[in-house]
C-alpha positions in Angstrom: 52.9 160.4 -20.6 55.4 158.9 -23.6 54.0 156.3 -26.3 56.2 153.9 -25.8 57.0 150.0 -27.1 57.6 146.7 -25.6 60.9 146.8 -27.6 61.6 150.2 -25.8 60.9 148.6 -22.3 63.1 145.4 -22.7 65.9 147.6 -24.0 66.0 149.6 -20.9 65.1 153.1 -22.9 62.3 153.3 -20.4 62.9 154.4 -16.7 61.4 152.7 -13.8 58.2 154.4 -12.4 57.8 156.3 -15.6 54.4 157.1 -16.9 53.9 155.4 -20.2 51.3 154.4 -23.2 51.0 151.2 -24.9 49.2 149.7 -27.5 49.0 146.3 -28.6 47.2 143.0 -28.7 46.4 140.5 -25.7 48.4 137.5 -25.5 46.9 135.9 -22.5 44.3 137.2 -19.6 44.1 135.9 -16.4 41.7 137.3 -13.6 42.2 136.2 -9.9 39.3 136.3 -7.5 40.8 138.9 -5.5 39.9 141.2 -8.1 43.3 141.4 -10.2 43.5 140.9 -14.0 47.0 139.8 -15.3 47.1 140.6 -19.0 50.0 139.9 -21.3 50.2 142.1 -24.2 52.4 142.3 -27.3 53.0 145.0 -29.7 55.2 142.9 -32.8 58.2 145.2 -32.0 59.8 142.3 -30.2 59.2 138.7 -29.3 58.5 139.5 -25.6 55.1 140.6 -24.1 54.3 142.8 -21.1 52.5 142.0 -18.0 49.9 144.5 -17.3 48.3 144.7 -14.0 44.7 145.8 -13.9 42.6 146.0 -10.8 39.2 146.2 -10.2 39.1 149.6 -9.4 39.5 150.9 -13.1 36.1 151.7 -14.2 35.7 149.1 -17.1 37.2 146.4 -15.2 33.9 144.5 -14.8 32.1 145.1 -17.9 35.5 145.0 -20.5 38.7 144.2 -18.9 37.8 140.8 -17.2 36.0 139.7 -20.4 39.2 140.1 -22.8 40.4 137.1 -24.7 43.4 136.4 -26.9 43.6 138.9 -30.3 41.8 142.0 -28.4 43.4 145.2 -28.9 43.9 147.3 -26.4 45.8 150.7 -25.1 47.3 151.0 -21.7 47.9 154.2 -19.5 49.8 152.8 -16.5 53.0 153.3 -14.7 56.4 151.1 -15.3 57.1 149.1 -12.4 59.8 146.1 -11.2 57.9 142.9 -11.2 57.5 140.9 -8.0 56.6 137.6 -10.3 59.8 135.2 -11.5 58.8 135.5 -15.2 59.4 139.2 -16.2 61.5 142.1 -14.7 59.1 144.8 -15.7 55.2 145.1 -15.7 52.8 147.7 -16.0 50.5 149.1 -13.0 47.4 150.2 -15.4 45.8 153.4 -14.6 43.7 153.0 -17.6 42.9 150.7 -20.0 40.9 151.5 -23.4 39.7 148.6 -25.4 40.2 149.2 -29.1 38.9 146.0 -30.7 37.1 143.2 -29.4 37.4 139.4 -31.1 34.0 138.6 -32.1 33.0 135.1 -31.3 36.3 134.3 -29.1 35.6 130.4 -29.3 36.2 130.4 -33.2 39.3 132.7 -33.7 41.5 130.8 -35.7 44.7 132.1 -33.6 43.7 131.1 -30.4 46.2 130.6 -27.4 46.5 127.0 -28.0 49.4 125.4 -30.5 48.5 125.2 -33.9 49.9 123.1 -36.5 52.0 124.8 -39.5 48.9 123.3 -42.0 46.2 125.0 -39.7 48.5 128.5 -40.1 48.9 128.2 -43.9 45.0 128.5 -44.0 45.1 131.6 -42.3 48.0 133.7 -43.7 46.2 136.9 -42.7 46.2 136.3 -39.1 49.3 133.9 -38.7 51.4 136.8 -38.0 50.0 136.9 -34.3 51.7 133.9 -33.5 55.2 133.5 -31.8 56.3 131.5 -34.5 55.3 133.9 -37.8 56.0 137.1 -35.5 59.7 135.4 -35.1 60.2 134.4 -38.6 59.0 138.1 -39.7 61.6 140.0 -37.5 64.3 137.6 -38.8 63.2 138.4 -42.6 63.2 141.5 -41.8 66.7 141.7 -40.0 68.1 139.5 -43.1 66.6 142.2 -45.6 68.5 145.0 -44.1 71.7 143.2 -43.4 71.9 142.3 -47.5 71.4 146.0 -48.1 73.7 147.1 -45.9 76.4 144.9 -46.8 76.1 146.0 -50.6 75.6 149.7 -49.5 78.9 149.9 -47.4 80.6 148.1 -50.3 79.6 150.8 -52.8 77.0 148.8 -54.5 74.1 150.9 -56.3 70.6 149.3 -56.1 68.9 149.2 -59.4 65.1 148.9 -59.7 64.6 146.3 -62.6 61.6 145.8 -64.5 59.0 143.3 -63.1 57.2 143.5 -66.8 59.7 142.5 -69.7 59.5 140.6 -72.9 62.5 138.3 -72.3 63.3 135.4 -70.7 66.6 135.4 -68.8 67.0 131.8 -68.6 65.8 130.8 -72.1 63.5 128.3 -71.0 60.8 127.7 -68.3 57.1 129.0 -67.7 56.4 132.6 -67.5 53.4 134.4 -66.4 51.9 136.4 -69.5 50.9 139.9 -68.7 48.0 141.5 -71.1 45.0 143.6 -71.2 43.5 141.8 -74.1 40.2 140.2 -73.7 41.1 136.4 -74.2 37.5 135.5 -75.0 37.5 137.5 -77.9 41.2 138.3 -78.8 42.2 139.7 -82.2 44.0 137.0 -84.5 46.6 137.4 -86.9 47.4 135.6 -90.1 48.8 132.4 -88.5 45.9 132.2 -86.1 47.8 133.0 -83.3 47.1 136.3 -80.7 48.0 139.3 -82.3 49.7 141.1 -79.5 50.2 144.2 -81.5 46.5 145.1 -80.0 47.9 144.8 -76.6 48.8 147.1 -74.2 52.7 147.2 -75.1 52.0 146.2 -78.6 54.0 143.2 -78.0 53.9 140.0 -76.2 55.1 140.6 -72.3 55.5 138.6 -69.1 56.4 138.8 -65.3 60.0 138.8 -64.8 62.0 135.4 -63.8 65.3 137.3 -63.1 66.1 140.9 -63.5 70.2 139.7 -64.3 70.0 140.9 -67.7 68.6 144.4 -67.2 70.9 144.7 -64.2 73.9 144.0 -66.4 72.9 147.0 -68.5 73.7 148.9 -65.4 76.9 147.1 -64.3 78.5 147.8 -67.8 78.3 151.5 -66.7 78.0 151.8 -62.9 80.5 148.7 -62.3 78.6 147.4 -59.0 75.0 147.2 -58.8 72.4 144.9 -57.4 68.9 144.3 -57.6 66.4 142.7 -55.1 62.9 142.5 -55.3 60.0 139.7 -56.5 60.5 137.6 -59.2 57.7 135.3 -61.0 58.0 131.7 -62.2 55.1 129.3 -63.5 56.9 126.5 -62.4 54.6 123.5 -61.8 56.5 122.5 -58.8 54.7 122.2 -55.2 57.8 121.6 -53.3 59.3 122.8 -50.2 61.7 124.9 -51.9 59.5 126.4 -54.6 57.3 129.4 -54.8 55.6 131.0 -57.6 56.4 134.6 -56.3 59.6 134.9 -54.4 62.3 137.6 -53.6 65.8 137.4 -55.3 68.7 139.3 -54.4 70.8 139.7 -57.7 74.5 141.4 -57.8 76.7 142.4 -60.9 80.0 143.5 -60.9 82.1 144.7 -63.7 86.0 143.8 -64.1 84.7 140.6 -62.1 85.4 136.7 -62.4 84.5 133.7 -60.9 86.7 133.9 -57.9 85.9 137.3 -57.3 82.0 135.6 -57.0 83.0 133.2 -54.8 84.8 135.5 -52.2 81.9 138.1 -52.7 79.0 135.6 -51.9 80.5 133.8 -49.1 81.3 137.3 -47.5 77.7 138.8 -47.9 76.2 135.4 -46.5 78.4 135.2 -43.3 77.9 138.8 -42.7 74.1 138.4 -43.0 74.4 135.6 -40.7 76.3 137.5 -38.4 74.0 140.4 -38.1 70.8 137.7 -37.3 73.1 136.3 -34.6 73.4 139.6 -33.2 70.3 141.6 -33.7 67.6 138.7 -33.5 69.2 136.7 -30.6 65.8 136.2 -28.6 63.4 135.2 -31.9 66.6 132.7 -32.4 66.5 131.4 -29.1 62.6 130.9 -29.3 63.4 128.8 -32.6 66.0 126.8 -30.9 63.3 125.9 -28.0 60.5 125.0 -30.6 61.8 124.3 -34.1 66.0 123.6 -34.1 68.1 122.8 -31.2 71.3 123.5 -33.0 70.2 126.6 -34.7 72.6 128.8 -33.0 75.7 126.7 -33.2 75.0 125.9 -36.7 74.6 129.6 -37.6 77.8 130.5 -35.7 79.7 127.8 -37.8 78.5 129.2 -41.1 79.3 132.5 -40.1 83.1 131.5 -39.5 84.0 128.8 -41.4 85.2 128.8 -45.1 83.1 127.5 -47.6 84.4 124.1 -49.5 84.8 124.5 -53.4 84.8 121.7 -55.3 84.6 121.1 -59.3 81.4 119.6 -60.6 83.5 116.8 -62.4 84.4 116.0 -58.5 81.0 116.1 -57.0 79.8 113.2 -59.7 82.9 111.4 -58.6 81.8 111.7 -55.0 78.4 110.6 -56.0 79.6 107.6 -58.0 81.6 106.4 -55.0 78.7 106.6 -52.3 76.6 103.6 -51.8 73.5 106.0 -52.0 72.5 105.8 -55.4 72.6 103.3 -58.4 75.9 103.7 -60.4 73.9 104.1 -63.3 71.8 106.9 -62.2 75.1 108.9 -61.7 77.2 110.1 -65.0 78.7 113.2 -66.2 76.4 116.0 -67.6 73.7 115.0 -65.7 71.6 117.7 -63.7 72.3 117.2 -59.8 68.8 116.8 -58.3 68.2 117.7 -54.5 68.7 114.5 -53.2 72.3 114.4 -55.0 72.7 117.9 -53.4 71.7 117.1 -50.0 73.8 113.8 -49.9 76.7 116.2 -50.6 76.1 118.8 -48.3 74.5 116.7 -45.2 76.9 113.5 -45.3 79.9 114.0 -47.4 80.8 117.5 -46.5 78.3 118.2 -43.7 78.8 121.8 -44.4 77.6 124.0 -47.3 79.5 123.8 -50.6 80.5 125.6 -53.8 80.2 123.8 -56.8 82.1 125.1 -59.9 82.8 124.9 -63.7 79.2 122.9 -64.7 79.2 121.4 -68.5 77.6 124.0 -71.1 74.6 121.8 -71.6 73.3 122.3 -67.9 73.5 126.3 -67.7 72.2 129.2 -69.4 73.2 131.0 -72.6 75.0 133.8 -71.0 77.2 132.2 -69.0 80.5 132.4 -70.5 82.8 129.1 -71.7 85.6 128.1 -70.1 88.9 127.3 -72.3 87.9 123.8 -72.4 84.8 124.7 -74.8 83.2 122.1 -72.5 82.1 123.6 -69.1 81.3 127.1 -68.1 82.6 129.5 -65.2 79.5 128.8 -63.0 79.1 128.4 -59.5 76.1 127.0 -57.3 76.1 127.3 -53.6 74.5 124.2 -51.6 73.4 124.3 -48.1 72.2 121.4 -45.7 68.4 120.7 -45.8 67.5 123.5 -48.9 69.8 122.4 -51.4 71.1 125.2 -53.8 70.3 128.7 -52.5 72.7 131.0 -54.8 73.9 130.3 -58.4 76.2 132.6 -60.5 78.4 133.1 -63.3 80.9 134.8 -65.3 78.7 136.5 -68.2 79.9 136.0 -71.8 81.3 139.5 -72.9 82.2 138.6 -76.5 79.5 139.0 -78.8 80.7 136.3 -81.1 80.7 134.0 -78.6 77.2 135.0 -77.5 75.6 134.8 -80.9 76.9 131.1 -81.0 75.1 130.4 -77.6 72.0 131.9 -79.1 72.1 129.6 -81.9 72.9 126.8 -79.3 69.8 127.5 -77.4 67.6 128.0 -80.4 67.2 132.0 -79.4 66.3 134.5 -81.4 69.2 136.9 -81.3 67.5 140.1 -82.7 64.9 139.8 -79.4 68.0 140.3 -77.5 69.2 143.2 -79.2 70.0 145.6 -76.9 71.8 143.1 -74.7 73.9 142.1 -77.5 74.6 146.2 -77.8 76.4 145.7 -74.6 78.6 143.6 -76.2 79.0 146.2 -79.4 79.9 149.1 -77.4 82.7 148.7 -74.9 82.3 145.4 -73.9 83.6 144.2 -70.2 84.3 141.0 -68.4 81.7 141.0 -65.7 79.8 138.4 -63.3 76.9 138.0 -60.9 74.9 135.6 -59.0 71.3 135.5 -57.9 70.5 134.6 -53.9 66.8 133.1 -53.5 66.0 135.0 -50.3 63.4 132.6 -48.9 65.6 129.8 -49.2 68.3 131.5 -47.3 66.1 132.4 -44.6 64.7 128.9 -44.6 68.3 127.6 -44.0 68.9 130.4 -41.2 65.5 129.4 -39.4 65.5 126.1 -39.8 61.8 126.2 -41.4 61.8 123.4 -43.8 59.1 124.8 -46.4 59.6 128.1 -48.1 55.9 128.6 -48.1 56.3 129.3 -44.0 58.7 132.1 -44.2 57.1 134.1 -47.1 54.4 136.1 -45.7 51.7 135.3 -48.4 53.0 132.4 -50.4 52.1 131.8 -53.8 52.4 128.3 -55.4 50.4 126.6 -57.8 46.7 126.0 -57.0 47.3 128.1 -54.0 46.2 132.0 -53.9 44.8 132.7 -50.6 44.6 136.3 -50.3 
């Protein structure tokens, strides 16, 4: 008897009339007056369930099997047979069912078989993977993670594990989570009545990283093509559908690369990943099509084939000015585009993802390379419908003199960035890179409106369940 998964059964890897062992959880259990129980069982390996036929000749039928409820864990020993029912191709004729774990107080089980709201699921993040909805999101998330890695690996990019604990803020602003072993109820003070971090674990002030980009550049200036993929942390006071305090970021850096190269690479990577999901996660996408987004498959197919639209920042401002959506005085050059502006561009004007390039220097970070006009930087943002920005990148300033000027412009102490300056002192090279917000991209793919619902254990302001 072989141990198999439900995925194995539905992919025809197991022959009819084979004896099998399958382990999983009860989705439904219906018992007839004739002494037969029909148990729908799942194991998480795929969206599908398998029907178990349990007859009253089983030794524990009346004592245990007919009492099984949603969520109970079981091991089934039986034979795979063709089903006579209309809703499934195969079923298992049970020879033995071992009860592993019962649901205590089934009437109060938070993940009962009824439909639950998204709000209810968020309250039970440890149990919500048992639902079809979160199960499908999790399998698609796993597929997307694999697709991005595979795309870069096949193109000879090296994965670099950039530090999670850092002393620098790569964005030059914003709130960071402090890392410390000090007892802040009795912290040592220096002469300026500030915390003396010389007594801390690292001997200096340290934080959770908001980006691995600066560290990644060090390896790009030696290995040429590198990327990092891991969690980053931002203490932003933003409780919106697009923000998490802990989220995953894919960051790519390429030596001897420019803005146009970034556009080509990011478009290829995103379209490859969507094609991968269309192929490998088709059953889960069909479920989301029925329950969440009727156009999900056609939308993703168009995304994977059609060339992205590229416009200048100035053109974006001009389009917004000419629209009747916003007061004319609220749209001006050198303004930050708000979410409502981004969504107008991608959902109403172009009705497709767009890439905006060449932003004003005042709107972007210190490391971005100035264009020849000395007013804009060679930067790009990729915007998609419903979400807004999911990817941002730029050419990096490779000249030390220009970088030092940017430090002054942003009131940053260049001595704090001594090693970053060394990259420009010793064999500098033109290079460029981008960061992709993994959860935002996943939200776009699945049609899920809130990134909290595509993150296994979301962390946001005032929200830390488990």
